[in-house]
Every structure is written in structure tokens, then in C-alpha cells.
C-alpha positions in Angstrom: 110.5 26.8 27.2 107.4 25.6 25.6 107.4 22.3 27.5 107.4 24.1 30.5 104.8 26.4 29.9 103.0 23.8 28.7 103.5 21.9 32.0 102.7 24.7 34.0 99.4 25.7 31.8 98.5 22.0 30.6 95.4 21.6 32.0 94.2 25.0 31.2 95.0 24.5 27.6 93.2 20.9 27.6 90.2 22.7 29.2 90.2 25.5 26.7 90.4 23.3 24.0 87.5 21.1 25.2 85.4 24.5 25.3 86.3 25.5 21.5 85.3 21.7 21.5 82.1 22.0 23.0 81.3 25.6 21.8 81.8 24.3 18.1 79.5 21.5 18.7 76.7 23.4 20.5 77.3 25.7 17.1 76.8 22.7 14.9 73.8 21.1 16.4 72.1 25.3 16.8 72.4 25.1 13.1 71.3 21.9 12.6 67.7 22.1 14.3 67.7 25.6 12.2 67.7 24.2 9.7 65.4 21.6 10.7 63.0 23.6 12.0 63.7 25.8 8.5 62.4 22.1 6.6 59.7 21.7 9.2 58.1 24.9 8.7 58.2 24.7 5.3 56.8 21.6 5.1 53.5 22.5 7.2 53.2 25.4 5.2 52.9 23.0 1.5 50.5 20.9 4.0 48.4 23.9 4.9 48.5 25.0 1.2 47.1 21.5 0.3 45.0 21.3 3.0 43.3 24.7 1.6 43.3 23.3 -1.6 41.5 20.4 -0.6 38.4 22.4 1.5 37.8 24.4 -1.7 38.1 21.9 -3.8 34.9 19.0 -4.6 35.2 15.6 -2.5 35.5 13.1 -5.0 35.2 9.4 -3.2 37.7 6.8 -4.0 37.5 3.4 -6.2 36.7 1.3 -2.9 34.0 4.1 -2.2 32.4 4.1 -5.7 32.5 0.0 -5.8 30.8 -0.5 -2.3 28.2 2.9 -3.2 27.6 0.7 -6.7 27.5 -2.6 -4.9 24.9 -0.9 -2.6 22.4 0.6 -5.3 22.3 -2.7 -7.3 21.6 -4.3 -4.0 18.7 -2.0 -3.5 17.1 -1.7 -7.3 17.0 -5.7 -7.0 15.2 -6.1 -3.4 12.8 -2.9 -5.2 12.2 -4.6 -8.3 11.2 -8.1 -6.2 9.0 -5.9 -4.7 7.6 -4.3 -7.6 6.9 -7.9 -9.4 6.0 -9.8 -6.8 4.2 -8.0 -3.5 2.7 -5.1 -5.6 1.0 -6.1 -9.0 -0.5 -3.3 -10.9 -3.5 -3.9 -12.1 -3.7 -5.0 -15.1 -5.8 -1.9 -17.0 -6.2 -2.0 -20.6 -6.1 1.0 -22.5 -9.5 2.0 -23.9 -11.3 5.3 -25.4 -14.4 6.6 -24.1 -17.5 4.5 -25.9 -15.2 0.9 -24.7 -15.3 2.2 -21.6 -18.9 2.9 -21.7 -19.7 -0.2 -23.0 -17.3 -2.4 -20.7 -18.7 -0.3 -17.6 -22.3 -1.3 -18.6 -21.4 -4.6 -19.1 -19.4 -5.0 -15.1 -23.0 -3.3 -14.1 -25.3 -5.5 -15.7 -23.0 -8.9 -14.3 -22.6 -7.5 -11.0 -26.5 -7.3 -10.4 -27.9 -10.0 -12.0 -24.8 -11.9 -9.8 -27.0 -10.2 -6.5 -29.9 -11.5 -7.2 -28.5 -14.7 -8.0 -26.8 -14.6 -4.5 -30.1 -12.8 -3.0 -28.2 -9.9 -1.7 -30.2 -6.8 -1.5 -28.9 -3.5 -3.5 -30.6 -0.3 -3.6 -32.5 1.3 -6.9 -30.6 2.1 -9.4 -27.4 1.1 -7.8 -24.8 1.9 -10.0 -21.5 0.6 -7.6 -19.8 3.9 -7.2 -20.3 5.2 -10.8 -23.2 7.1 -11.0 -22.1 9.8 -12.5 -21.0 7.8 -16.1 -24.8 6.2 -16.2 -26.2 9.0 -18.7 -22.8 9.8 -19.9 -19.8 9.4 -21.5 -16.4 9.7 -19.8 -13.9 12.9 -20.6 -12.4 12.4 -23.2 -8.6 12.4 -21.3 -6.5 9.1 -21.9 -5.1 9.4 -18.4 -9.1 9.5 -16.7 -9.8 6.8 -18.7 -7.0 4.6 -17.4 -7.6 5.6 -13.7 -11.9 4.4 -14.4 -10.8 1.7 -16.0 -8.7 0.2 -12.7 -11.0 1.6 -10.3 -13.6 -0.6 -12.1 -11.7 -3.8 -11.9 -11.4 -2.8 -8.3 -15.1 -2.4 -7.5 -15.3 -5.4 -9.5 -12.8 -7.4 -6.7 -14.5 -6.1 -4.2 -17.9 -6.7 -4.5 -17.1 -10.4 -6.0 -15.3 -10.8 -2.5 -18.3 -9.2 -0.5 -21.2 -12.0 -2.9 -18.5 -14.7 -1.5 -18.3 -13.3 1.9 -21.4 -13.4 2.0 -23.4 -10.4 2.9 -27.0 -9.2 3.1 -26.7 -5.4 1.5 -24.5 -3.3 0.1 -25.4 0.2 0.3 -22.9 2.8 -0.8 -19.9 2.1 -2.3 -17.7 5.5 -2.7 -14.1 5.7 -4.9 -11.9 9.5 -5.7 -12.8 11.5 -8.8 -10.5 10.1 -11.4 -9.7 13.5 -12.1 -8.8 14.4 -9.2 -6.8 10.9 -8.7 -4.7 12.1 -12.2 -4.1 15.8 -10.7 -2.9 13.2 -7.7 0.0 11.3 -9.8 1.2 14.3 -11.4 2.1 16.0 -8.4 3.5 13.3 -6.5 4.7 11.4 -9.7 8.9 10.7 -7.7 6.6 8.8 -4.5 8.0 5.4 -4.3 3.6 4.2 -4.5 0.6 5.6 -5.0 -2.7 5.1 -3.2 -6.6 4.7 -3.9 -9.7 5.1 -1.4 -12.8 3.1 -1.7 -15.2 3.0 0.9 -17.9 0.3 1.3 -20.9 0.4 3.2 -22.2 -2.6 3.7 -24.9 -5.3 6.1 -23.2 -8.7 7.1 -22.6 -10.8 10.1 -19.6 -11.8 12.1 -18.8 -14.9 9.7 -18.7 -12.7 6.5 -16.8 -9.9 7.3 -14.4 -11.8 9.0 -14.3 -14.2 5.8 -13.4 -10.4 3.7 -11.1 -9.7 5.5 -9.6 -12.7 5.2 -9.5 -12.6 1.5 -8.3 -9.0 0.8 -4.9 -10.2 1.7 -4.9 -13.3 -0.8 -5.4 -10.8 -4.0 -2.5 -10.4 -6.3 -2.8 -6.5 -5.6 -2.4 -4.8 -2.3 -5.5 -3.9 -0.2 -5.2 -2.7 2.5 -7.8 -1.4 5.0 -7.1 1.9 6.7 -10.6 2.2 8.6 -13.5 0.4 9.8 -16.1 1.1 11.4 -18.5 -1.5 12.3 -22.3 -1.0 14.7 -24.5 -4.3 15.8 -28.4 -3.7 14.8 -31.0 -5.9 14.9 -32.9 -6.8 11.9 -36.5 -8.2 11.2 -36.6 -10.9 8.1 -39.1 -13.5 6.8 -38.7 -17.1 8.1 -37.5 -19.0 4.7 -40.6 -21.3 4.2 -43.0 -19.1 6.4 -46.0 -19.1 3.1 -46.4 -22.7 3.0 -47.0 -22.6 6.9 -50.3 -21.0 6.5 -53.4 -22.3 4.9 -54.7 -20.5 1.7 -58.3 -19.6 1.7 -60.6 -20.2 -1.2 -63.4 -17.5 -2.5 -66.1 -20.0 -0.7 -64.8 -19.4 2.3 -63.3 -23.1 2.8 -59.4 -24.4 2.2 -58.4 -24.0 -1.4 -58.7 -27.1 -3.3 -54.7 -26.7 -4.8 -53.0 -26.8 -1.0 -55.4 -29.3 -0.5 -54.0 -31.0 -3.2 -50.2 -30.3 -1.9 -51.1 -31.2 1.4 -52.3 -35.2 0.8 -55.3 -36.8 2.3 -53.8 -37.4 5.5 -54.7 -33.7 6.8 -57.9 -33.8 5.9 -59.7 -36.5 8.5 -63.2 -37.9 7.1 -66.2 -36.4 7.7 -64.8 -32.8 8.7 -64.1 -30.2 7.0 -60.4 -29.8 7.8 -58.0 -31.3 9.8 -57.0 -29.4 13.4 -54.9 -26.2 13.7 -51.2 -27.2 15.1 -49.3 -23.6 16.6 -48.4 -21.2 14.1 -44.9 -20.7 13.6 -44.2 -17.1 13.7 -43.9 -15.7 9.9 -40.9 -13.6 10.9 -37.7 -14.1 13.0 -35.4 -11.2 14.3 -31.9 -11.8 13.9 -28.5 -9.3 15.1 -26.4 -7.7 11.7 -23.7 -5.7 11.1 -23.2 -2.7 10.3 -20.2 -2.2 8.4 -18.4 1.2 7.0 -14.7 -0.5 5.3 -12.0 2.1 3.7 -10.1 -0.3 1.6 -6.6 1.3 0.0 -5.6 0.2 -3.3 -1.7 0.6 -3.1 0.9 -0.1 -6.3 4.5 0.8 -6.1 5.7 3.4 -8.8 8.0 1.3 -11.5 11.3 2.3 -10.9 12.8 4.1 -13.7 16.2 2.5 -15.0 18.9 5.9 -14.3 20.8 7.6 -16.9 24.6 6.0 -17.2 27.1 7.6 -15.8 30.8 8.0 -16.5 
């Protein structure tokens, strides 16, 4: 009987068994999916917590980034050191007190004035090359101010020497910044990479002299840069060299000066005549074109790099 029932209901039984197996497999897969989803949700929650912790914490670079930053900083410091020692050498100003600076100022002014007379450069009366305020008084008893004044004196001396070598016809004015103002500015801008001092010069020269002066500025050991320049062309009347010898001096008796006749020689005074026929007199003055220049030169000094404190 069981065998007959199986024969009659075999197909239905097979479908029923297959359905049960398939249902059990689906239930198992559903459970696996639920467990996997739960694990994914837990991992996602852990990652979100880690992300929030990272966002709240301070960023710390990796060892590779630290090595790169250190290497770049060392290269930058090396290049900056080369700029300081090769490109922009500081002015070697000695450390002086008030009396020593006054003695140095007097010495430099006398030397520059003597050189101007030798070169034929015209200077104004009591020309002090920009240090008029310290002609009759001592500078303030301040080490920083004295250092700035000494540096300015050396720079002015170098600029005037370049003007003498150009050459120039006349030096009219030299202006420099106040030492007290420079000290205050250096204190306010102590973290700047470079410092600048401006010197203004007014002088008269020709085109060749101006060109030579400008060409000599970049060749100096210090960084001297032209910041502003104005040039005006004017005409100037000057004495012709040797013009005084062309005119014969007249003696007190109305005739020729015997000293002049002795210098002239016998060929200029024919026999029987008092004087030789006078040649047409050459003009004693000539007019030439000159350049009136007002020039502002900046002394640029790169700040000495300070070694940073070692960090752990």
C-alpha cells in the first residue's frame, strides 16, 4: 500500500521535498545575509567613530612627509645662506663710541673735501656730505644709532668716491635717513628678510659720467640699487682752459708787461715796433651741456638667518 501511495503521489512528494529544501536554503541564505549586513553595519559604525576621532584630533604627518619637509627646509636654508654671504654682504661697520665716531667723521669729511679739490669737483660752502647736524655736536650716546651712523658714513664715502671717479662737475646735496628713524624701523620690522636704507644725491655731470656711475653701482660688494632717478639737461658756461694766457697783460706804464714779453719770446715782438700784430682773440668762455641728476640709491642688506631651536 505504501508502495502504491508512493507511485501515485511520487511526483508531488518530489516537488514537496524540493520545495522544503529550497525553502531551507533560502532561509539559510537570508540568515547569512542578515549576519553579513550586521557585520557591515558594525564595521561602518567603527569606521565612522574612527573618522570622528581623526577629525577631532591634531593632524600628524607621516615619517615620509617629515623627511621631505626637513630636506626642503635644509635646501632653503642653504640657498638663503648663499644669498647672505655672496650676494648681499653687510656693510662692515666698526663699533665706535661718540668720540670715535666724531673723529672718524672729521677724517672722512676732510679726505672727501681734499679729493674734491684735487678732482676739480665743486662743493658748496661747509659741505658736510649729508652729516650737517653732527658738525658742531656729538651724536647721541646710543649704540644702535652710532652703528647706523657709521654704516651711513661708509656708504656715503663709497658713493662720493664713485662720483669722483665718474667724474662729476658738482655735488649739490646728499640726503640720508635719520639714524633714529632707521633704528626704530629695524626694531619694528625685525622679522623682515631684508632691510633698506635710501640715499639721495644731487649732482651735475655729463652723459658719460652718469653712465659710468650707474655701471659701477652693481660692481660693489654691497647691494646698491637705483630706486628713483630724474635727469634735466641744461647749459653751463665755463672758462676755457688756458684762456688767461691768450690775453697779453698790460703794465702800469701803458705798454706790455715785461714778464709777459719774456715768456712770449723775441719772435712775437718785431724790431722797431712795440708789439706784434694782434691775432683775433679766442673766446674765454664756452657753453656746454650738462645733466642735473637727482638720484636715490637704496642699500639693501639681507637679514642674517637665525638658527631655529632643535625640535624633538
